[in-house]
C-alpha positions in Angstrom: -72.6 -43.4 39.8 -68.9 -44.3 40.6 -67.5 -47.7 41.2 -64.5 -48.3 43.4 -62.6 -51.6 43.0 -60.2 -52.8 45.6 -58.0 -55.8 44.6 -56.4 -57.4 47.7 -53.9 -60.2 47.7 -53.5 -62.1 50.9 -50.7 -64.4 52.2 -52.1 -67.3 54.2 -50.5 -69.1 57.0 -51.0 -72.6 58.5 -53.4 -73.7 55.8 -53.3 -77.4 55.1 -56.2 -77.9 52.8 -58.6 -76.1 50.4 -61.3 -76.6 53.0 -59.3 -74.5 55.5 -58.7 -71.8 52.9 -62.4 -71.7 52.0 -63.3 -71.0 55.7 -61.1 -67.9 55.6 -62.6 -66.8 52.3 -66.1 -67.3 53.7 -65.3 -65.3 56.8 -63.8 -62.4 54.8 -66.7 -62.3 52.3 -69.2 -62.3 55.2 -67.4 -59.4 56.9 -67.5 -57.4 53.7 -71.1 -58.1 52.8 -72.1 -57.2 56.4 -71.0 -53.6 55.7 -74.1 -53.0 53.5 -75.6 -53.4 50.0 -73.1 -50.9 48.4 -70.4 -53.6 48.6 -69.8 -56.7 46.5 -66.9 -59.1 46.8 -65.6 -62.3 45.3 -62.6 -64.5 45.2 -60.8 -63.5 42.0 -57.7 -65.7 41.7 -55.3 -68.2 43.3 -58.3 -70.5 43.9 -56.3 -73.7 43.9 -53.3 -72.3 45.8 -53.1 -72.8 49.6 -50.7 -69.9 50.4 -52.4 -67.1 48.5 -55.8 -65.6 48.1 -57.0 -62.7 45.9 -60.3 -60.9 46.5 -61.9 -58.2 44.5 -64.2 -55.8 46.4 -66.5 -53.3 44.7 -68.2 -50.3 46.2 -70.9 -48.0 44.5 -71.6 -44.4 45.4 -72.1 -41.0 43.9 -69.0 -39.5 45.5 -65.6 -41.0 44.3 -63.8 -39.5 47.4 -66.3 -41.3 49.7 -65.9 -44.6 47.8 -62.1 -44.3 48.1 -62.2 -43.6 51.8 -64.7 -46.4 52.5 -62.5 -48.9 50.6 -59.3 -47.6 52.4 -61.1 -48.1 55.8 -62.2 -51.6 54.8 -58.6 -52.5 53.8 -57.4 -51.2 57.2 -60.0 -53.3 59.0 -59.2 -56.6 57.1 -55.5 -56.2 57.5 -55.9 -57.5 61.0 -56.9 -61.1 60.6 -56.2 -64.5 62.0 -54.2 -66.8 59.7 -53.4 -64.2 57.0 -51.8 -60.9 56.1 -52.4 -58.5 53.3 -49.5 -58.9 50.8 -50.7 -56.3 48.3 -53.7 -54.1 47.7 -54.8 -51.6 45.1 -57.8 -49.3 44.8 -59.2 -48.0 41.5 -62.1 -45.6 41.1 -64.0 -45.6 37.8 
């Protein structure tokens, strides 16, 4: 079994409170979890900062190439969002 881990750092715009940031986090996590049981995601840093957000997204499969392509496709899909942009991302396969 292979594990792919994508670490994504977002730059947030127009956020005035932690509550507004949490709504973006909830929306992103719901979008990721909707993709199926092979995905897991959580907020992994910058929790008290209003302008940045870091998510870690894991994917399990038997084929490392499939895991990498699925995570790359996910990153492409979440780059297009309202109120944020992807500042940095990295994919690791273990």
